[in-house]
Phi, psi and omega in degrees: 000349182260000180292129181212108177302143184308130174083356182249169175291150174291169174305322177296317178298318178296317179297318179293317181298327182264001174079025181268082188299315180298323178293318177302312181297317179299315180295320177296319179298336181255021170088018179299144181280114181289344185255007177296135184237156173267191182298334180263012179066031174278124175270171174304321179298313180298321179297320179292321178296312180299326180278357181060039180260085186300325181292324176290320177301314181300315179299316183289321177295316179295332178276003178073041174297153179292114181277352183254012178298141180240140178269170169238153005274353185286339181055051177234153177276169175304319179296314178298321180297317178298322184279336187238336187248312184301121184295329180241109182302127177261092185299318178300322179290319176304314180297320178297316179297320179291320176296328178283359178078038172298141181286115183287349183247010177294127182287141180243168177235132178269184187300337179254024174061036173265129180279126180217157175275164175304326179296317177303313182294320178297319178295313181301323179273004181056042181264080187298325177298316179295318179302314180301313182293319179296316178297318180295339180254021170090016178302141182281111182287350182256355184298129180278151171274189182300335179269000180088009184264130175285165182306326182299322179287325175297318179297320179294312181297322181280356179061054178242081186299325179293322175296320177301314180299316180297317181292318177296323176296336178265016175076030171297150183287110180292345179256016181300148177238149176289168180301337180264008177093354180287147182269177175301321180298316175300315182296319179295319179295322178298322180276354179085017185277351180237000000 
């Protein structure tokens, strides 16, 4: 169960990527390494998340797979990937990762190497369902991104009023200023929100 050709996913990773839940469980029962990675550092859990195989994700989360594993070149966790890369948010998988205690504030890196939290990415993508779940699970509404901007300012610049409402409802600082001193009102005007 531990044989893994160089640079490829392990048998457990392949089973998870393809959604073969019974195979995933069998390999785990026989000692497969949940943390084996390929050249891009994809673990079996990450492969299951990317493949949108919720039953495999559930088995791996219940087996205590590392929820903070990061891939390259994006340097994001499975939770961050769901919030920033995956085009269609898979809410059941997001919920499983959060129930498994994925860190909602682990910084991720986007394609231009800007460090952001999953909440920043969810706000940037106007993923209100993800924003609600992240906030309900303790995401820091004041956490700065690489530019020093909290999620509320990202929401204003991106012209995402529902995200703004959710963040303000979670006690985001209505008087927050951007790293350059601009206020939320400036950011909203920049995004066309006023």
